[in-house]
C-alpha positions as CSV (number, residue, x, y, z in Angstrom):
1,M,87.4,13.4,-17.4
2,W,85.7,10.1,-16.9
3,I,85.4,9.5,-13.2
4,A,85.0,6.2,-11.4
5,D,82.6,7.5,-8.7
6,N,80.3,4.5,-8.1
7,W,82.5,2.6,-5.7
8,K,81.4,1.8,-2.1
9,D,84.2,-0.5,-1.0
10,Y,87.0,1.7,-2.3
11,E,88.0,5.4,-2.0
12,V,90.9,7.7,-2.4
13,I,90.8,9.5,0.9
14,D,93.7,11.9,0.4
15,C,96.9,12.3,-1.7
16,S,100.1,14.3,-1.0
17,K,103.9,14.2,-1.6
18,G,103.9,11.4,-4.1
19,E,101.5,9.1,-2.2
20,K,97.8,8.4,-2.0
21,L,95.8,7.3,1.0
22,E,93.2,4.7,0.1
23,R,90.5,2.6,1.7
24,W,90.1,-0.9,0.3
25,G,87.1,-2.3,2.1
26,K,88.0,-1.8,5.8
27,Y,91.7,-1.6,5.2
28,I,93.8,1.6,4.7
29,L,96.8,1.6,2.4
30,V,99.4,4.2,1.5
31,R,100.9,3.7,-2.0
32,P,103.1,5.8,-4.2
33,D,101.6,7.7,-7.2
34,P,103.8,9.6,-9.6
35,Q,101.0,12.0,-10.5
36,V,100.9,13.4,-6.9
37,I,103.5,16.1,-7.1
38,W,101.8,18.5,-4.7
39,D,102.6,18.9,-1.0
40,T,99.5,19.4,1.1
41,P,99.1,18.8,4.9
42,K,98.5,15.1,5.8
43,T,95.8,15.8,8.3
44,E,93.6,12.8,7.5
45,A,93.7,10.2,10.4
46,G,94.4,7.4,7.9
47,W,98.0,8.6,7.3
48,K,98.8,7.6,10.8
49,K,96.5,4.6,11.1
50,K,97.3,2.7,7.9
51,N,97.3,-1.1,7.5
52,G,99.9,-1.2,4.8
53,H,102.5,1.2,3.3
54,Y,104.4,0.7,0.1
55,H,107.8,2.5,0.3
56,R,109.5,3.4,-3.0
57,S,113.2,2.9,-3.1
58,Q,115.5,5.5,-4.6
59,K,117.2,2.7,-6.4
60,G,114.0,1.6,-8.0
61,G,111.2,-0.8,-6.8
62,G,110.4,-0.8,-3.1
63,E,108.8,-2.9,-0.4
64,W,105.7,-3.2,1.6
65,E,105.5,-2.5,5.3
66,F,102.4,-4.0,7.0
67,F,100.4,-3.0,10.1
68,D,97.7,-5.6,10.8
69,L,96.9,-6.3,7.1
70,P,95.7,-9.8,6.1
71,Q,97.5,-11.7,3.3
72,E,94.3,-11.5,1.3
73,W,90.8,-9.9,1.5
74,S,87.9,-9.0,-0.9
75,I,86.0,-6.0,-2.0
76,R,82.9,-5.7,-4.2
77,Y,81.9,-3.5,-7.1
78,R,78.2,-3.8,-8.0
79,D,77.8,-7.6,-8.3
80,L,81.5,-8.4,-8.7
81,T,83.9,-9.5,-6.0
82,F,87.6,-9.1,-6.3
83,R,90.2,-10.8,-4.2
84,L,93.0,-8.5,-3.2
85,K,96.5,-9.0,-1.9
86,P,99.5,-6.7,-1.8
87,F,102.2,-7.9,-4.2
88,S,105.1,-6.7,-6.4
89,F,105.6,-3.0,-7.0
90,K,102.8,-1.5,-4.9
91,H,99.9,-3.3,-6.7
92,T,96.9,-5.0,-5.0
93,G,95.5,-6.8,-8.1
94,L,92.9,-4.2,-9.1
95,F,92.8,-0.8,-10.8
96,P,89.7,0.8,-9.3
97,E,89.6,3.7,-11.9
98,Q,88.8,1.1,-14.6
99,A,85.3,0.8,-13.1
100,V,84.2,3.8,-15.2
101,N,85.1,1.8,-18.3
102,W,83.4,-1.4,-17.0
103,D,80.2,0.6,-16.6
104,W,80.5,2.0,-20.1
105,F,80.9,-1.2,-22.1
106,S,78.6,-3.1,-19.8
107,S,75.8,-0.8,-20.7
108,I,76.6,-1.3,-24.4
109,I,76.5,-5.1,-24.0
110,K,73.3,-5.1,-22.1
111,K,71.6,-2.8,-24.6
112,A,72.7,-5.0,-27.5
113,K,71.4,-8.1,-25.7
114,T,68.1,-6.5,-25.0
115,Q,67.7,-5.7,-28.7
116,A,68.8,-9.1,-29.8
117,P,68.5,-11.6,-26.9
118,D,69.8,-14.6,-29.0
119,R,72.9,-12.8,-30.3
120,Q,76.1,-14.2,-28.8
121,L,78.3,-11.2,-28.1
122,R,82.0,-12.1,-28.2
123,V,84.5,-9.9,-26.3
124,L,88.3,-10.1,-26.4
125,N,90.2,-8.8,-23.4
126,L,93.9,-8.4,-24.0
127,F,96.5,-7.9,-21.2
128,A,93.6,-8.9,-19.1
129,Y,95.4,-9.0,-15.7
130,T,93.2,-10.2,-12.8
131,G,90.0,-10.0,-14.9
132,G,88.1,-6.9,-13.8
133,A,87.0,-6.1,-17.4
134,T,86.5,-9.8,-18.2
135,L,84.1,-10.2,-15.3
136,A,82.2,-7.0,-16.0
137,A,81.7,-8.0,-19.6
138,A,80.7,-11.6,-18.7
139,A,78.2,-10.3,-16.1
140,A,76.7,-8.0,-18.7
141,G,76.0,-11.0,-20.9
142,A,79.1,-11.4,-23.2
143,A,81.2,-14.5,-24.0
144,V,84.7,-13.4,-23.1
145,T,88.2,-14.5,-24.3
146,H,90.6,-13.5,-21.5
147,V,94.3,-13.3,-22.6
148,D,97.3,-12.6,-20.4
149,A,100.9,-13.7,-20.7
150,S,101.1,-14.4,-16.9
151,K,99.8,-17.7,-15.7
152,G,99.6,-16.3,-12.2
153,M,97.4,-13.4,-13.3
154,V,95.0,-15.8,-15.2
155,T,94.8,-18.0,-12.1
156,W,93.9,-14.9,-10.0
157,A,91.3,-13.9,-12.5
158,K,89.7,-17.3,-12.3
159,E,89.5,-16.9,-8.5
160,N,87.8,-13.5,-8.9
161,A,85.3,-15.2,-11.3
162,A,84.5,-17.8,-8.7
163,A,84.1,-15.2,-6.0
164,S,81.8,-13.3,-8.3
165,G,79.6,-16.3,-9.0
166,L,80.8,-16.4,-12.6
167,S,82.7,-19.8,-12.6
168,D,80.2,-21.1,-15.2
169,A,80.2,-18.0,-17.3
170,P,81.3,-18.4,-21.0
171,I,84.9,-17.2,-20.4
172,R,87.9,-18.7,-22.2
173,W,91.0,-18.3,-20.0
174,L,94.3,-18.2,-22.1
175,V,97.9,-17.8,-21.0
176,D,99.4,-16.4,-24.2
177,D,101.3,-13.5,-25.8
178,C,98.7,-11.0,-26.8
179,V,100.2,-10.0,-30.1
180,K,100.8,-13.5,-31.2
181,F,97.3,-14.5,-30.2
182,V,95.7,-11.7,-32.2
183,E,97.8,-12.8,-35.2
184,R,96.6,-16.4,-34.9
185,E,93.0,-15.3,-34.5
186,I,93.2,-13.3,-37.7
187,R,94.5,-16.3,-39.6
188,R,91.7,-18.4,-38.1
189,G,89.1,-15.9,-39.3
190,N,87.7,-15.3,-35.8
191,T,85.9,-12.1,-35.0
192,Y,84.8,-10.2,-31.9
193,D,82.0,-7.7,-31.1
194,G,84.1,-5.9,-28.5
195,I,87.8,-5.6,-27.9
196,I,89.5,-4.4,-24.7
197,M,93.2,-3.8,-24.3
198,D,95.1,-2.6,-21.3
199,P,98.7,-2.8,-22.4
200,P,101.6,-2.2,-20.0
201,S,104.0,0.7,-20.5
202,Y,106.9,-1.7,-20.7
203,G,107.2,-5.4,-20.6
204,R,108.9,-8.5,-21.8
205,G,107.3,-11.5,-23.6
206,P,107.8,-15.1,-22.6
207,K,110.8,-15.3,-24.9
208,G,112.3,-12.0,-24.0
209,E,110.4,-9.9,-26.5
210,I,110.4,-6.3,-25.5
211,W,107.1,-4.4,-25.4
212,K,107.3,-0.6,-25.3
213,I,103.9,0.9,-25.6
214,E,105.0,3.9,-27.7
215,D,106.4,1.6,-30.3
216,S,104.0,-1.3,-30.1
217,V,100.5,-0.1,-29.3
218,F,99.5,1.3,-32.7
219,P,100.5,-1.7,-34.7
220,L,98.6,-3.9,-32.2
221,I,95.5,-1.6,-32.5
222,E,95.7,-2.0,-36.3
223,L,96.0,-5.7,-36.0
224,A,93.2,-6.1,-33.5
225,A,90.9,-3.9,-35.7
226,K,90.9,-6.8,-38.2
227,L,89.2,-9.0,-35.6
228,L,86.1,-6.7,-35.3
229,S,82.9,-8.2,-36.5
230,R,80.8,-6.4,-39.1
231,D,78.4,-5.2,-36.5
232,A,81.0,-4.7,-33.7
233,L,80.0,-2.6,-30.7
234,F,83.1,-1.2,-29.1
235,F,86.9,-1.0,-28.8
236,L,88.6,0.2,-25.6
237,V,92.3,1.1,-25.1
238,N,93.7,2.1,-21.8
239,S,97.0,3.9,-21.1
240,Y,98.9,4.7,-18.0
241,T,101.8,6.2,-19.9
242,T,101.8,10.0,-19.6
243,G,103.1,10.5,-23.1
244,L,99.9,8.9,-24.5
245,Q,97.5,11.8,-24.1
246,P,93.8,11.3,-24.8
247,A,94.2,13.1,-28.2
248,V,96.9,10.5,-29.1
249,L,94.5,7.6,-28.3
250,T,91.8,9.3,-30.4
251,Y,94.1,9.7,-33.3
252,M,95.2,6.1,-33.2
253,L,91.7,4.6,-32.8
254,H,90.2,6.9,-35.5
255,T,93.0,6.1,-37.9
256,A,92.8,2.3,-37.4
257,L,89.1,1.8,-37.0
258,V,86.9,4.5,-38.5
259,P,87.9,4.0,-42.2
260,R,87.3,0.2,-41.8
261,S,84.3,0.1,-39.5
262,G,82.8,3.6,-39.2
263,G,81.7,4.6,-35.8
264,K,82.9,7.3,-33.4
265,V,85.9,7.8,-31.1
266,E,86.1,9.6,-27.8
267,S,89.1,9.7,-25.4
268,S,89.6,11.2,-22.0
269,E,91.6,11.1,-18.8
270,I,90.1,8.8,-16.2
271,G,90.2,9.5,-12.5
272,L,89.1,8.7,-9.0
273,P,87.4,11.2,-6.7
274,V,89.3,12.2,-3.6
275,S,86.9,12.2,-0.7
276,S,88.7,14.6,1.6
277,N,88.6,17.6,-0.8
278,G,86.3,16.9,-3.7
279,L,89.1,16.9,-6.2
280,V,89.9,14.2,-8.7
281,L,93.1,12.1,-8.9
282,P,94.1,11.5,-12.6
283,C,94.8,7.8,-13.3
284,G,95.8,7.6,-17.0
285,A,93.6,7.9,-20.1
286,S,91.2,5.7,-22.1
287,G,90.2,5.8,-25.8
288,R,86.8,4.4,-26.8
289,W,85.5,3.5,-30.3
290,F,81.8,2.7,-30.6
291,T,79.1,2.6,-33.2
């Protein structure tokens, strides 16, 4: 398992009975997590001294309950700053487990820049959300194209870039359907040295198009593979869908990329350490292609 264990401003303190107890900076949140099917005693003080609690509804969805929590606050990871706010369906605007992937591709970008300082490394981030991967890649020295279908998420990502001192970094901010953007880039003949995609399990496009990851992700990987440059560095796919095990990600990436570009593929669960007991909370899986 790849573990995001370099955080200072975030931690999973405990988890039990379908919920996780987290520290985001100086604030304590309780949020639901479907992976937490065990029932262990909630002895940590934070369970009773939380600043926010997202309650799931048996009818679907849910709502926040707040106890002295600001509308917005910030946390840092290395040199990056992220603005957080509790919003729809339990989210805060950041997936902390992805830091293990930020560190991975950042090291690849930095090594390539060291070997060829004048090379412009182009990275495409699809389903880019609030920009965690975009900012990590830009901070490492890449020129990033950030694509998300939600205008609100792209605006939030720009705010994170400003908070991180990356307002002037070479980032293209695009509100667009990711599949259609990739198709247009292929027609334009554009290429990228690194590709990141963090597709949702289910979603709808701007014109009502249905996205279901089990049906749509492999065709998109095959499409995006055509955008890799001749000396591409990496391709990263994330999944929060339990049906897409690491071996499935490996199979898809190997099939779509290795015959075309060579290289290697590795996949694994990703997780966050739980500070109260030394265990690791699983948080989905990632597949990595690299040269």
